[in-house]
N, C-alpha and C positions, 0 to 999 in steps of 0.2 A: 544366413537365416537359421532360425531355430528348427531343428528336426524334431525335437520332442521337448516341449516346454514343461518343466517339472519344478514345482515349488515344494521344498521340504521345510516344514515348520517343526523345529526341535522343541521350542518351549510350548507350554500349554497356553492357549489363547482363550481369554475370557471374552467371548463375543458380545454378551449382553451388556457389558459395562466397559468396553474397550477404552483404555486399558489401565487406567489409573483411578480406580474407583474411590480411593480414600483421599485423593489429592484435592486441595481447596480450589474453589472457583474464585477468580479475581473479583468479579462484579456480580451484582444482583441479576438473576436469570431473566427477570422481566425487562430490565433496562437493556440487557445485552441481546435480547431475542432477535431483533431485526438484523443486527450486525452479524450474528452467527449464521443467520439464514442467507445473508448476502453473498459472502465468500469472495466477491470480486468488486474492486473499486478503482476509480481513476484518480491519480495524483497529478496535480498541475503545478509546476514551478514556473512562475511568471512574475516578472518585475522589471525594474529599470535596467537590470543587468542584461536584459535582452537586447539593449542598444549596442553595447560593445560586442556582444555575442562571442565572448571568449578571446577577443583581440585587444591589444593595447599597444599604442605607439607603432601601429602598423604590423605587429607581430602576434602570432598565436601565443597565448598564455597557457602554460601546461595546467592540466587539471580541469575540474568542473567549473563551468562558466559563472554560476551564481556566486562563486567565491572570488571573483576577479578583483574585488576591492582590496582583499588582503594578499592574494597571490601576486598581484602586480604592485602592491604597496602604494595604493592610491590614497592621497590625503582626502579628507572629507570635502573640502571646498572644490577640489578638482572632480571628485566623483559626482557631486551634485549637478554638474553641467550635463551629465547624460540625461537628466530628467527633461531638459528642454527638447530633446529629440525623441522622447517616448510619446508617440501619438498613434495608438493602435486603432486606426480608423476602420480596419477590416475585422475587428473583433465582433463576433456575433454569438451572444450567450445561448440563444436557442439552438444554433448550429452545433456548438460544443456539447451541450447537454444531450441533444439528439444523437450525436456521435457516441457518447457514453452509453446511452440507452440501446442503440443498435449493436454496440459491442457486448451487450449482456451485463454491463456494470450496474450496480445497485446504489452506489454512492459516489460522491465526488469530493475530493479534498484539495483545496487551492491555497496557495501561500497568501495569507493576508499581510504578513510582514516577515521578511527573511532577515538574515544576519545583518544586511546593509541598512536595516531600519526603515526602508522605504515601505510606506503603507499603501496597500492596493485598494483601499476603500476611503470614503469620505470621513476622515477621523477628526473630530473637534479637538483632539489632544495635540495635534501637530499640523504644521504646514508642509512637512516632508511626506506628502501623500499625493495620490494620482490626480486629485482635484486641484490642489493648490500649486503643485510644483511642475505640472506638465500642461501641454496644450489640450489634452484630452479631457473635456468637461463632462465626463460620465463616470458613474460608479460601477465598475465591472462586477464587483462582488454582489451588489444588490441585484443587478441584472441576472447573474447566475443563480442567486438564491430563488428568484421568482421563476426562472426557467426550470429549475429543478422541481419546484413545487408543482408546476404544471404537468411535468412528465413523470412524477412519481419517483424521482431520484433524491436521495438524502443529500442535502447540502452540508458540507463540513469545511472547517478552516484550519490551516496550519499557522502557527505563531512561534516566532523565535524569541527565546528568553534573552539571549545575548543580542546586543544592538551596537553595531560599529558607528552609528551616527549620533546616538543620544549623548548629550553633554555629560551625563553621569559617568560615562565609560571612557577609558583611555586605552591606547594601543598596548599590547603586551610588551612591545619593545620597539626600538628603531633598528633597521638593518644597517649595513655598512655605509650605505649612501644617505643615511639619516631619514629614511622614509618609513612610514608606519607599518608594523606587522600587527594586524588587528585581532587575530585569533590566538588564544582566547583573550577577551578584553580583561582589563583590570577595572575596578570600580572605585570611585571616590567614596570613601566610607560614609561621609556626611550626606551623600546624595542617594544612597541605596534605597531608603524608604520612599523618597520622592520618585525614584524610577519604578518601584513596585506600584505606587499609586498611578503612575503613567500607564503601566501595563493594564491595570484594572480599568482605567478610563478608556482603553481601546478594546479590552476583552468584553466588557459588559454590553456594549452595543452589538458585538458579534453574536452574543447569546440572545439578547433581547430583540433586536431589530432585524438582524440578518438570519435569525432562526437556525443557527448552526446546530447540527446534531452531534458533531464530534469536534472537540478542540484538540488538535494534533500539535503538541509542543515539540520544540527542538532547541538546540543551543544551550542545553542544561549543563554541559561539561565545564563551563567556565567556573573557575574555583570559588568565586564569591557567591554562587547560587548553591544553597544547602538543601539537604533533604527536608529540614524543618520548613524552609521557604516553600518547597514543593507541596508539603502536606497542608500548609496554611492556604496556599493558592487553590489546591484541590477542594478543600472544604468550602472556601469562599465561592468558587464556581458552582459547587454542588448546591449551595444555598440559593443561587440564582435560578437553577433549573435542575431538579433531581433526576431528570431523564437524560441529561447531557452525558456523553461519553468523553473520557479524558485519557489520553495515552500515558504510558509510564514515564515519558521524558519530562513530565511536569516535575518529577523528582530527579534522582540521579541514575535512573535506569538506562544508561547509554546503550543504544542499539537493541534494547529489549532483552538482553541476555542475563543481566545482573538483577539480583533481588527479586526473582520471580519464582522461587522454589518453595517458600514457606509463607503461610498467612501472616500478614503484618510486616513482612520484610520489604514491601513495595508500596509505592504510591501510584495510583492510576488504575485504569480498568483493563488495559491490555498491553502486551509487550510488542515491541517494534523492531525485530531483526532487520537490518539494512543490507541490501544487496546480497542476501543469502537466504536459503531455506534450511533451517536446522535439520540435521539428519534424522532426528527422532521427534521433531516438533518441540514444543515446550510443554511437557506433561502437566496437566492439571490447571493450566491457565489459558486465557484467551490471548491470541497473538496474531500478528499481521506482518507479512514480509513485504516491505516496500522495495521496489526495484525499478531500474531504468530500462528503456528500450535500447539505448546506445550506451555511452559512457557518462555523459553529463546529464544533470537534472534540468538545469536551465538551458535555453537555446544556445547552441554553440555551432557556429557556421562551419567549423572544420571537423566536426564530429560525425563521421559516417559509419561508425562501427555498430551497425544495427544487428540486433538479435533476429533470428529467423522467426517466422510465424510458428513453425513447429516447436521451436524452443520455448516461445512464450506460452503456447497452449500447454506444453508439458510442464512448464513452471507452475501454471495455474493448477493443473492436476496434482502435481507433487505437493504443493502447499495444502490443498484441500485434503489430500490423502493422509496428511499428518495433523489435521484438525485446525488449520490456520486460514486466514484470509490473504488474498493477493492484491496488493495496491500497486498498480502499474502506472508509471509516470510518462507524461508528455511535457515538452518544453516549448510553448508557443514563441514566435518571434516578436519583434518590436511592433509589427503591424497588426498583431493579433491573430496570426495564422498558425494553426497546428501543422507541423511538417507533414508532407504527403506520405513519407515513409511510415510515420506513426498512424496516420489515418488508414492506410492500406492494411496494416497489421491489425488494428482494432476491428475493422470491418470483417476481416477473415476470422478473427476470434469469435465475433458475434455469430457468424454463419455456423461455426462449429458448435457453439452453445445452443443455437436453435434446435439442433438435433440431440445434443448430449447434456443440456443444462440440468436435467433430472439427476445426473450423476455428480453434480457440483453443488447446486443450491441446497441449503439446508442439510447437507450431509455431515457426517462425522468421520474421524479417522478410520481408515479401513483396517481389517484384521490382518492383512498381509502386505508386505512390500516386496513384491517379486522382482527379479532381475529384468523380466520382459516388460514391465510396466508398473502400475500402481493400482491401489484399490481404495474405494470410499464406501461408506455404507449409510443406509437410511432405514431404520426399523429392521425388517427381516430381509431387506434387499442389499446384496453386496454388488458393487459395480466394479468390474474388472476393466481397467483402462489398458488396452494392449498396445504397446509401442512397437514391439518386435513380433511380427506375425509368425506363428509356427509353420515351418515348411511342409510338414505332413498334415496340417489342418487339424491337429488335435492339441487342445490346451489342457494340460494335466495340472490340477490344482489341489493342494492340501491346506488344511488349517482354516477353512471358512467358518468353523464354529457352529455348524448345525447341519441337519440333513437337507441335501439339495432337492428341491421340488421341481424346478424348471430353470431354463436359461433362454435368453433372447438377445438379439442385437438391438440397441436403442434405435439404430438407423432403420431397422425393419421390424417394428414391434409386433406385427401379426404373424411372424414366422418363427416359431419356437425352434431352438437348437437341440439336437440329440444330446442327452446327458446320461452318463453311466457312473454310478458310485460303487466302490468296493467296500468290504467290511472294515477296512482300515481308515475309511473316510476320505480316500483319494477320489477326486472327481475328474472325469474326462469329458470335455465338451468338444463336440465336433463342429468345427467352424467352416465357413466357406473357404475356397482355395485362396482367395485374395482378400486383403484387408479392405474394408469399406472406405476408410479414411486414412490418408498418408500421415496425418499428425497423431491420431490416436483413435482406435475403434473401441467402443465400449460394449461389453457384454454384461447384462443385468442378470444376476443369479438370485432366484427366489428361494428362501430357506423355509423349512417347516417351522 
């Protein structure tokens, strides 16, 4: 336990504009407004890969389950057989969306088409979709879109540029056994434009009919997709709906880290670091960390390496403290059930946010990143997220960027905490002997 929690800020902190005042914004402030306010969303990886659930020929296939077609070197005609067993009769769109709402999430992103090319909505452009290729005669994306609209959750869709199933694309190579290695695909040059037309034939209904608020691209690392292709696709989508948000992977911005430092060097409205929270955020741009609860994105029957509720809550805090959004994934099974381990963690996160959501939603990066926790800010309020409770009950903080007026626990709003400031700007807050919350207890500090 900390006996005396002290934060020393060596550099001058500019509180009012923390902390990259001259850095460009990626997208129009009006268009990005709801997304910046949201801070927390649900990612859903669901498709025909939920049938094998990470196993092939009776054995576990190493790695993430939604990649099983290439990890197990499965030919197209053999992989197609899984669709006959994809019948998610227990899927309930209202239940999924209510779970997201109860978890404190503000938007939902679901895979409309992953790398295997299987389309999770009724697409007139292909028969390799959930309506035509499976016994399940329902459109889950339309049901989710409608359920989101009823509950005030923004409906968003993921879409893979690379497609292991489409006739225009070829395996990268064959392995020693003569079986296909699909990632990354090669393309038949004469069919590239036809494939882009196919993409547009799927994307336009997602924007127009399914009312998607975000198009979340992936699979852009395949060599035949160029930055020019990404820019053209971005502009075309923008012409369909100028309020639509589009992530940076529509271009060549793999994992959100490249091409996001200078205006004009990127395509897309926000960056997408994957399975990581950048140590200093991504200064000057909008960004979102997408992460799994266990190891796999799609449902994998052998994956039980679950992150704790504490770790997930602190990941959310850490992301918000650096100015980003947290997109947390679940992988439903072939019956349409979200694993209970995911449900339990989401509900616990929702309980924490009922008390502490003020310190997450609509906040910006905090002025300090202390060893004992994190900070966020909103206007003249700085929120101190305390992970390690000081053993002597005194939290000593420097670098808040203003004169401290008062402090309070979010869990006990009517009980102000004693605060003392010295001439050097060091603030001492007297806390209760024990933390209110084992995950993170939030102290709100009001500045003059």
